[in-house]
VOGU-3710 file (C-alpha; in Angstrom, 3 decimals, decimal comma):
1> mgvdktgsgn> 0,044/-0,027/-0,112  1,075/3,306/-1,167  1,727/6,136/1,659  2,313/9,941/1,679  5,665/10,247/2,366  5,773/14,012/1,575  3,850/15,111/4,621  6,113/13,709/7,471  8,113/16,840/8,783  6,153/19,931/9,025
11> dgkpedvekp> 6,942/23,159/10,850  3,210/23,714/12,188  2,712/26,612/10,406  0,467/26,242/7,419  1,037/28,574/4,277  -2,019/28,493/2,279  -5,167/29,479/4,569  -6,666/32,200/5,312  -5,749/34,155/8,640  -9,026/35,151/11,232
21> sakegtwkhr> -10,257/38,659/11,598  -9,009/39,487/15,063  -11,357/42,454/14,966  -14,352/40,361/14,487  -13,282/36,787/15,791  -14,562/34,922/12,710  -13,101/33,074/10,053  -12,675/34,229/6,433  -14,024/30,828/5,398  -12,246/29,901/2,275
31> rdqpgepgqp> -14,480/29,874/-0,831  -11,979/27,878/-3,545  -12,611/24,444/-2,393  -14,309/22,656/-5,510  -18,277/21,281/-4,969  -18,447/22,924/-1,418  -20,305/26,140/-1,953  -22,609/27,812/0,501  -22,724/28,867/4,371  -19,780/28,555/6,512
41> srvaswggvm> -19,527/25,922/9,261  -20,287/27,017/12,956  -17,345/26,528/14,677  -13,642/26,821/13,851  -10,352/26,459/15,805  -7,208/28,518/15,997  -4,724/28,777/19,156  -6,647/26,739/21,499  -9,683/28,985/21,097  -13,087/28,192/20,015
51> ssvdtgekrd> -15,159/30,465/18,008  -18,293/30,885/15,948  -18,537/31,404/12,631  -20,645/34,453/11,568  -23,654/32,747/9,680  -26,075/35,882/10,309  -27,566/33,979/13,773  -24,529/33,388/16,088  -25,373/30,848/18,469  -22,559/31,041/20,929
61> erddehappe> -21,197/34,787/21,027  -17,112/35,333/21,928  -15,617/37,747/23,336  -13,167/40,255/20,911  -10,318/39,290/23,742  -10,490/35,495/22,276  -9,379/36,572/18,655  -5,635/35,453/17,702  -2,749/37,882/16,870  -2,908/39,403/13,551
71> dekpiatpla> 0,158/37,262/12,751  -1,452/33,827/13,914  -3,109/31,829/11,288  -5,706/29,428/12,014  -4,683/25,798/12,017  -7,934/24,721/10,580  -10,135/25,848/7,667  -13,867/25,918/8,332  -15,383/24,481/5,005  -18,855/25,750/4,212
81> dsaesekevl> -21,567/23,164/4,636  -22,116/21,551/0,917  -26,103/21,245/0,696  -29,179/22,606/1,551  -31,212/20,799/4,738  -33,953/19,359/2,027  -31,294/18,351/-0,568  -31,263/14,262/-0,946  -27,784/13,120/-0,539  -25,830/12,408/-3,530
91> dldtsssaae> -26,085/8,754/-4,782  -22,256/7,932/-4,457  -20,616/5,150/-2,565  -18,058/6,705/-0,088  -17,318/3,864/2,012  -14,282/1,344/2,496  -12,508/3,861/0,266  -9,081/4,247/-1,047  -9,357/7,098/2,124  -9,924/3,855/4,821
101> addnqdddgq> -8,032/1,216/3,099  -5,760/-0,925/5,312  -6,353/1,054/8,168  -5,900/-1,191/11,571  -7,777/1,035/14,215  -9,184/-1,582/17,078  -12,400/-1,253/19,186  -13,769/-2,979/22,125  -17,363/-2,549/21,905  -17,860/-0,808/24,890
111> ppeeaqgegv> -21,465/0,199/25,513  -22,499/3,147/24,507  -23,364/6,209/27,211  -26,676/7,016/27,637  -27,831/10,400/26,183  -30,498/12,414/27,532  -33,389/13,543/25,175  -36,232/15,349/24,455  -39,766/13,517/23,959  -41,015/13,701/20,537
121> krqfgevtqa> -43,159/11,880/18,415  -41,605/9,653/16,382  -42,708/6,768/14,188  -40,587/3,870/16,371  -43,583/4,789/18,709  -44,650/8,115/20,940  -41,692/8,731/22,708  -42,510/10,303/26,276  -40,448/13,593/28,000  -37,173/11,937/28,849
131> dpegdcrssg> -36,342/11,639/32,546  -33,108/13,235/33,521  -31,284/9,849/33,314  -32,093/9,622/29,712  -34,408/6,935/29,968  -36,653/7,598/26,785  -39,627/5,472/27,272  -41,944/4,288/24,175  -45,967/3,919/24,519  -45,890/1,594/22,055
141> apvsewdeqs> -48,602/3,489/20,249  -48,011/3,054/16,647  -47,785/6,289/15,019  -48,895/5,950/11,548  -49,297/3,123/8,759  -47,173/2,904/5,707  -48,452/4,234/2,569  -47,601/1,246/0,409  -47,637/3,557/-2,840  -45,292/6,387/-1,198
151> gnvdqtgade> -42,432/4,069/0,398  -41,218/1,178/1,380  -41,075/1,146/4,999  -42,759/-0,385/8,217  -43,355/2,185/10,238  -45,590/0,799/13,099  -45,241/0,679/16,685  -44,438/-1,638/19,254  -44,812/-5,660/18,374  -48,060/-6,568/20,309
161> tapegsrrtp> -46,499/-10,239/20,932  -43,560/-7,568/22,421  -42,683/-6,826/26,287  -44,572/-4,095/27,503  -42,647/-0,391/26,313  -40,634/-2,368/23,867  -40,693/-1,300/20,201  -40,013/-3,235/16,898  -37,300/-2,408/14,486  -38,973/-0,746/11,691
171> eipiqmdgnq> -38,292/-3,149/8,388  -37,081/-1,556/4,850  -37,392/-3,966/1,734  -34,175/-4,072/0,091  -35,399/-2,019/-3,475  -33,600/-3,519/-6,709  -32,465/-2,345/-10,377  -31,731/-5,441/-12,130  -29,453/-6,946/-9,913  -28,390/-4,371/-8,267
181> irgakilggv> -28,925/-3,267/-4,693  -29,817/0,678/-4,840  -28,209/2,215/-1,461  -30,099/5,476/-2,222  -33,621/3,888/-1,620  -32,732/2,545/1,514  -31,352/5,798/2,828  -34,397/7,517/1,484  -36,343/5,344/3,638  -34,390/5,761/6,703
191> kelfepyrst> -34,823/9,603/5,737  -38,466/9,210/6,365  -37,972/7,076/9,878  -36,300/9,858/10,814  -38,167/12,382/9,755  -39,991/13,614/12,683  -36,415/13,991/14,939  -35,629/16,706/12,965  -37,335/19,732/14,116  -36,034/18,379/17,765
201> iaglerqvav> -32,486/18,130/16,731  -32,174/21,167/15,194  -33,692/22,799/18,457  -31,062/21,382/20,394  -28,437/23,671/18,305  -25,942/20,923/18,032  -23,430/20,252/15,425  -21,337/17,170/14,113  -17,763/17,983/13,486  -16,260/16,015/10,216
211> irfeaspeas> -12,364/16,886/9,743  -10,466/15,989/6,881  -6,952/16,687/5,665  -5,327/18,545/2,389  -3,694/16,808/0,258  0,328/18,429/-0,100  0,490/19,105/-3,765  3,943/16,930/-4,196  1,947/13,715/-2,279  1,860/10,696/-4,677
221> pdwqsrmeas> -0,899/9,969/-7,068  -2,205/7,121/-4,289  -3,023/9,518/-1,675  -3,935/12,513/-3,866  -6,887/9,705/-4,498  -7,366/8,959/-1,066  -7,434/12,762/-0,064  -10,260/13,149/-3,109  -12,210/10,080/-1,473  -11,849/11,568/1,606
231> rvsaeqkvks> -13,310/14,766/0,652  -16,496/13,303/-1,053  -17,230/10,915/1,782  -16,954/13,867/4,048  -19,458/16,213/2,057  -21,641/13,205/1,930  -21,901/13,125/5,987  -22,348/17,019/6,221  -25,182/16,793/4,090  -26,720/13,724/6,013
241> fnylgyepnh> -26,296/15,257/9,452  -27,236/18,106/8,067  -30,598/16,652/7,138  -31,162/15,340/10,201  -30,957/18,713/11,894  -27,472/19,041/13,295  -25,560/22,461/12,005  -22,500/21,593/9,655  -19,058/21,856/10,658  -16,642/20,343/8,172
251> illpsdasae> -13,244/21,348/9,185  -10,251/20,846/6,500  -6,900/20,761/8,213  -3,891/21,666/5,782  -1,382/18,779/5,066  1,370/19,700/7,452  -0,813/20,171/10,564  1,321/19,200/13,676  0,399/16,829/16,186  0,310/19,844/18,904
261> qfadvlaqlg> -2,548/21,435/16,267  -4,580/18,384/15,798  -5,060/17,276/19,095  -5,460/20,673/20,103  -8,941/20,494/17,470  -9,885/17,556/18,826  -9,226/18,697/22,655  -11,612/21,839/21,686  -14,195/19,548/19,925  -14,398/17,087/22,732
271> edqstsgiiv> -14,851/20,095/25,415  -17,440/22,313/23,091  -20,913/21,512/24,772  -22,626/22,615/21,268  -20,649/19,268/19,626  -22,768/15,933/19,592  -20,158/14,026/17,238  -16,734/13,788/15,782  -15,650/12,156/13,115  -12,288/12,239/11,323
281> qfpppprlre> -11,733/10,916/7,526  -9,406/8,622/7,128  -6,709/8,537/6,792  -5,169/11,263/8,359  -1,474/11,639/7,160  0,482/8,925/9,258  2,532/10,391/11,704  -1,053/11,568/13,065  -3,023/8,424/13,338  -2,167/7,887/17,003
291> vvqdlapakd> -3,113/11,511/17,815  -6,882/10,111/16,629  -7,117/8,420/19,731  -7,362/11,672/21,451  -10,945/11,730/20,463  -13,551/12,056/23,358  -14,570/8,635/23,062  -18,493/9,622/23,918  -18,189/11,724/20,722  -16,690/8,663/18,154
301> vdalvntspq> -19,661/7,825/16,549  -17,682/6,107/13,618  -15,647/3,544/15,934  -11,957/5,743/15,751  -11,205/5,219/18,550  -10,178/2,358/20,633  -12,528/2,922/23,882  -15,410/4,197/21,333  -18,695/3,381/22,525  -19,384/1,650/19,091
311> eacataegiw> -19,046/-1,699/18,136  -17,362/-0,770/14,538  -17,330/1,680/11,872  -20,586/2,601/10,193  -19,401/1,571/7,091  -19,004/-1,832/8,267  -22,038/-2,251/9,964  -23,604/-0,669/6,948  -22,496/-3,961/5,174  -23,664/-6,026/7,744
321> rvvepftdet> -27,056/-5,101/7,149  -27,116/-5,649/3,722  -25,732/-9,054/4,187  -27,593/-10,128/7,009  -31,175/-11,145/5,185  -29,507/-13,034/2,419  -27,989/-14,932/5,982  -31,123/-16,279/6,240  -30,197/-18,488/2,687  -26,799/-19,077/3,568
331> hnvavvgsrg> -23,736/-18,838/5,914  -20,887/-19,095/3,063  -19,150/-15,849/3,425  -16,002/-14,331/2,262  -14,251/-11,483/3,633  -11,779/-9,889/0,881  -9,920/-7,210/3,315  -11,180/-8,731/6,707  -7,772/-7,106/8,100  -8,482/-3,812/7,476
341> fvgrgvvhfl> -10,463/-0,750/9,401  -13,637/-1,993/7,102  -13,433/-5,412/6,932  -12,948/-6,378/10,307  -15,580/-4,863/11,735  -17,813/-6,821/9,090  -16,118/-10,075/10,528  -17,234/-8,814/13,757  -20,973/-8,852/13,089  -20,234/-11,725/11,177
351> qqngidplel> -19,051/-13,856/14,276  -21,395/-11,803/16,720  -24,198/-13,420/14,478  -22,991/-16,783/14,405  -20,998/-16,876/10,790  -17,463/-17,748/10,462  -16,428/-16,036/7,571  -13,720/-17,071/4,420  -11,093/-14,705/5,821  -8,677/-13,130/2,756
361> eegddltrvr> -6,101/-10,424/2,114  -4,779/-8,897/-0,951  -2,189/-11,043/-1,813  -4,032/-13,867/-0,955  -5,334/-16,309/-3,401  -8,307/-14,708/-4,331  -9,968/-17,180/-6,160  -11,123/-19,093/-3,022  -14,109/-16,497/-2,644  -15,598/-18,899/-5,619
371> eaeiivsatg> -15,856/-21,202/-2,801  -18,383/-18,564/-0,528  -21,804/-17,878/-1,916  -21,648/-14,226/-0,464  -18,452/-12,090/-1,136  -17,936/-8,665/0,791  -14,660/-6,949/-0,717  -13,384/-3,839/1,837  -10,345/-3,196/0,476  -10,230/0,237/-0,995
381> rpgilgsdhv> -8,135/-1,415/-4,395  -9,715/-0,888/-7,719  -10,503/-3,910/-9,909  -8,924/-6,552/-7,257  -11,923/-8,756/-8,263  -12,763/-9,788/-11,866  -13,936/-12,949/-13,934  -11,990/-15,208/-12,288  -13,755/-14,341/-8,882  -17,169/-13,452/-9,207
391> rphhllvvds> -19,501/-15,945/-10,493  -23,175/-16,812/-11,281  -23,938/-18,542/-8,020  -22,990/-15,641/-5,784  -26,137/-14,799/-4,159  -24,851/-11,544/-2,919  -21,356/-9,451/-3,665  -20,944/-6,334/-1,744  -18,242/-3,923/-3,217  -17,408/-1,554/-0,493
401> gfvprqggvs> -14,430/0,136/-2,661  -14,648/4,013/-3,880  -11,781/5,042/-5,393  -11,777/8,344/-7,525  -10,567/8,187/-11,094  -9,999/10,867/-13,791  -13,428/10,330/-15,261  -15,307/8,177/-12,503  -14,709/5,977/-9,266  -13,748/2,509/-9,416
411> gdvrsevygv> -14,916/-0,257/-6,396  -12,884/-3,195/-5,600  -15,375/-5,224/-8,108  -14,369/-4,733/-12,111  -17,729/-3,230/-13,356  -17,294/-5,572/-16,414  -18,691/-8,244/-14,162  -21,515/-6,360/-12,636  -24,230/-8,628/-14,085  -22,661/-11,941/-12,959
421> pqhitpvpgg> -23,838/-12,566/-9,543  -27,285/-12,503/-8,163  -27,123/-9,893/-6,195  -24,538/-6,947/-5,934  -23,906/-3,716/-4,322  -22,685/-1,110/-7,226  -20,204/1,561/-7,347  -21,276/4,331/-6,790  -24,472/4,413/-5,169  -24,342/1,022/-2,877
431> igpvemavlm> -22,949/0,979/0,472  -22,397/4,411/0,869  -25,332/5,587/1,287  -26,017/2,765/3,745  -23,283/3,884/5,903  -24,757/7,445/5,938  -28,137/5,696/7,119  -26,254/4,047/9,864  -24,406/7,131/11,023  -27,843/9,108/11,254
441> ermakidvdp> -29,192/7,000/13,335  -26,246/6,931/15,786  -26,469/10,583/16,179  -30,648/10,529/16,491  -29,587/7,705/19,253  -27,138/10,312/21,152  -29,041/13,164/21,297  -32,667/12,156/20,918  -33,419/8,663/21,796  -31,027/6,579/23,180
451> enpgwrltrr> -33,383/3,178/23,304  -34,538/3,873/19,435  -34,520/0,093/18,131  -32,746/1,136/14,406  -33,901/-0,232/11,479  -33,257/-3,815/9,375  -33,353/-4,725/5,606  -35,536/-7,358/4,482  -35,372/-9,407/1,014  -38,270/-8,449/-1,213
461> sddlrkng> -39,366/-11,500/-3,776  -40,359/-9,106/-6,261  -37,392/-7,057/-6,253  -35,059/-9,518/-6,174  -33,932/-12,391/-8,691  -34,403/-16,312/-7,530  -31,190/-18,063/-6,467  -30,245/-20,723/-9,340
//
C-alpha cells in the first residue's frame, strides 16, 4: 500500500489558509474548495480557542479578546456546508474507499453512554419526555401506517407480542435495479423514519464535526486519490447530518498540521458542549494516526478510537445490514480485506451472529472466494475482483470500495462483472448511502432517543432474483 511520504516533516505553520479577523473574531472561510459552496460551518479553531463563524445567527457569542493575533494563522479551515437541509444526499458510495484502505484501528465494543433526549412523536412509537437519566420510554402506540404507494418502510410502533414498552424494529425492503441493490432507496427509507426527529434536533442547536486533511501538492497519486475520496465522503456526511437537523462543521486541516495542532482541535471539539459527534476522515497523515486516539470516546460516532462506544465503523455496520437478510439462505461468506478497518468490523458482525467467514487479504489466493456464496470486498483496491472471482452462483457481492479516478470512480469489483452475481451493491450508489443511514441513526440515538430500535433490511421477492 502506498502512503504519503511527503508529509512527515512540518513546522506547524500552514501557508495556504487565510487568517481570521482579529477585529471580528471570525473565520474568513475559504471559497476555493471545489463542490463546497454555501454557508460556512459554525465552529472553527485557532490557537486553542473555539469561536463561532458569523452565519447571520450566532449561537455562541465570543468576546473580541479571544481573537487571535493578526500574525497568527488558523490551524483549521472551516468549510461551507455543501447542501441545503432538504437536498438529497448524492447517490455516491464513499464507504471502504481508498481513504480507509488497510487501516488497523481497534475498538472494544464498549456500550454507549446514555444520552438525554427530549420527548418527540416518532415513527418508532410515541416517546415520552425523557427523565433526568435519559430514559426515553415508548408508549408502544403506532404513529402512522405505511402507505405502500409512497414508500417502503413498516413504520408501526411496538410489536403486540413484545414485552410492554418495547418497540419493534422497522423493516425496509431492499429495492433492486436489475441485480443491483440501490443504497439510495435504503437511505430514502431511513430518512423518512428519522424525519420526525429533525425539528427536535434542530432545536438542540448541536453540531457534528467532520475533520479531513488537505493533500500536499507533492503527495503521491495514490495519496491524492485517497484525499479526494476523503473529501467526497466528508461532504456526504455533512449533507446527511444537516438533513437530520445538525449544524454543519466541516473542518479542513492542512497537510502539514502538527500533532499538537491536531490534538488541540480534537480537544476543543471534545470540550465544546454544542458538539455532539466528531468524525475524522481516514486516512490522516500517517504521523498523526496516533493522535486520533485523543478523540473524545463519547463523541466518537464512527468507532475510530479504541474505547469507542460503537461496535465498529458505520461502513461495516452498513455492510452487515445489507448482508444480514441473505444469511437466512446461506452462512457461506468470504470477506476480502478482513484485517482492515472496515473488513475487521464486518467480520465482527458476522461472528457475533454465528457466521465464521472465510477471511482473505490482498496477496492471498482470491479465487477462493468462489467457494463462498456471499462475497464482501473491503480493500479499497480498484478492480481487485473480476471474472476469475465473481461467478453466477454468488448470491450476493458487496463492493465497498470507492476510488476516485479520472472520469469516474472505481470499486473493488470490476464493472464488467456487475451482471454476473445474483445481487450486487454497485459503486457508486451501493454501500455509501447505507453508511450515511447508519450514521444518522447513531446521532439520533446520541441526542434524542437512546432506546431507538434502529432499522433492518428485508428481502422482497418481487425485487430480487431467485437463486438458481
